[in-house]
C-alpha positions as CSV (number, residue, x, y, z in Angstrom):
1,M,-0.6,-2.1,-5.8
2,K,-3.6,0.2,-6.1
3,K,-6.4,-0.7,-8.3
4,P,-6.7,1.5,-11.5
5,T,-10.0,3.0,-10.1
6,M,-8.1,4.3,-7.1
7,K,-6.2,6.8,-9.3
8,Y,-9.3,8.9,-9.9
9,R,-11.6,10.5,-7.3
10,L,-15.3,10.2,-7.8
11,T,-15.8,14.0,-7.8
12,E,-13.2,14.3,-10.6
13,L,-15.0,11.6,-12.7
14,R,-18.3,13.3,-12.2
15,S,-16.9,16.7,-13.2
16,I,-15.4,15.2,-16.4
17,M,-18.7,13.6,-17.2
18,K,-20.5,16.9,-16.6
19,E,-18.1,18.9,-18.8
20,N,-18.6,16.5,-21.7
21,K,-22.4,16.4,-21.2
22,I,-22.5,12.6,-20.5
23,K,-25.7,11.7,-18.8
24,G,-26.4,9.0,-16.2
25,G,-23.3,9.7,-14.1
26,S,-25.3,9.9,-10.9
27,L,-26.6,6.3,-11.4
28,M,-23.1,4.8,-12.1
29,N,-20.6,3.6,-9.7
30,K,-16.9,4.6,-10.0
31,E,-15.9,1.6,-12.2
32,E,-18.7,2.2,-14.6
33,M,-17.9,5.9,-14.9
34,I,-14.3,5.0,-15.7
35,D,-15.4,2.5,-18.4
36,V,-17.7,5.0,-20.1
37,L,-15.0,7.8,-20.0
38,R,-12.4,5.4,-21.5
39,E,-14.8,4.3,-24.2
40,K,-15.1,8.0,-25.2
41,N,-11.3,8.4,-25.0
42,L,-11.6,11.0,-22.2
43,L,-9.4,9.0,-19.8
44,P,-6.0,7.5,-20.6
45,E,-5.6,3.7,-20.4
46,V,-3.9,2.6,-17.2
47,D,-0.4,1.0,-17.3
48,T,-0.7,-2.7,-16.3
49,E,3.0,-3.0,-15.3
50,Q,3.6,-3.6,-11.7
51,P,6.3,-1.5,-9.9
52,E,9.4,-3.3,-8.6
53,H,8.6,-2.7,-4.9
54,V,5.1,-2.7,-3.6
55,H,4.6,-0.9,-0.2
56,V,2.2,-2.6,2.1
57,N,0.6,-0.4,4.8
58,G,0.6,-1.7,8.3
59,V,3.4,-4.2,8.1
60,R,6.0,-3.8,10.8
61,K,9.6,-4.8,10.3
62,N,10.3,-5.0,14.0
63,P,7.3,-6.4,15.9
64,R,7.2,-5.9,19.7
65,P,6.9,-9.1,21.6
66,V,4.4,-9.2,24.5
67,T,4.4,-11.4,27.6
68,L,1.2,-11.9,29.6
69,E,1.2,-13.4,33.0
70,N,-2.1,-14.8,34.3
71,T,-2.3,-13.7,37.9
72,E,-4.8,-16.4,38.8
73,T,-3.0,-19.4,37.4
74,G,0.6,-18.1,37.1
75,E,0.7,-19.1,33.5
76,I,3.0,-17.1,31.3
77,T,2.1,-16.7,27.6
78,S,4.4,-15.0,25.1
79,Y,3.3,-13.5,21.8
80,P,5.6,-12.4,18.9
81,S,3.8,-9.1,18.4
82,L,1.2,-6.8,19.7
83,Y,-1.2,-7.8,17.0
84,R,-1.0,-11.5,17.9
85,A,-1.6,-10.7,21.6
86,G,-4.6,-8.5,20.6
87,R,-6.1,-11.3,18.5
88,S,-5.9,-13.8,21.2
89,L,-7.6,-11.6,23.8
90,H,-9.9,-9.8,21.4
91,R,-8.4,-6.4,22.3
92,A,-6.9,-3.6,20.2
93,P,-3.1,-4.1,19.8
94,H,-2.3,-0.6,21.1
95,S,-4.1,-1.4,24.4
96,F,-1.2,-3.5,25.5
97,L,1.1,-0.5,25.3
98,Y,-1.2,1.3,27.7
99,F,-1.1,-1.6,30.2
100,N,2.7,-2.2,29.9
101,G,4.0,-2.9,33.4
102,R,0.5,-3.0,34.8
103,T,-2.4,-5.4,35.3
104,M,-5.0,-5.6,32.5
105,N,-8.6,-6.6,33.4
106,G,-7.4,-7.5,36.9
107,K,-6.1,-10.7,35.4
108,Y,-3.0,-10.3,33.2
109,N,0.3,-8.6,34.0
110,V,1.5,-7.2,30.7
111,T,5.1,-6.8,29.6
112,V,5.9,-5.3,26.2
113,Y,9.5,-5.4,25.0
């Protein structure tokens, strides 16, 4: 769930403060501006109820397994997702898609399913 401060843009808050001739806005951060505007009843209170379903960005329902074969030792390592493979080799997850069916770093044969 987004924080209540994410509902308002900083430029919107500054313009509300300017319209109502509230000084010191340039020295305040976003949360402080929201607090001041709420004290003066210029912003509505935020509902604290959580929605039934919260969407999480970046979570994949069908991760793509990756198999890496070390050409030097012949060792085969399988990972349940691109993300896990990337974490183990300190690479970006999408780089395994580029090397799918090819040799990466002259050392690993990459297979993405």
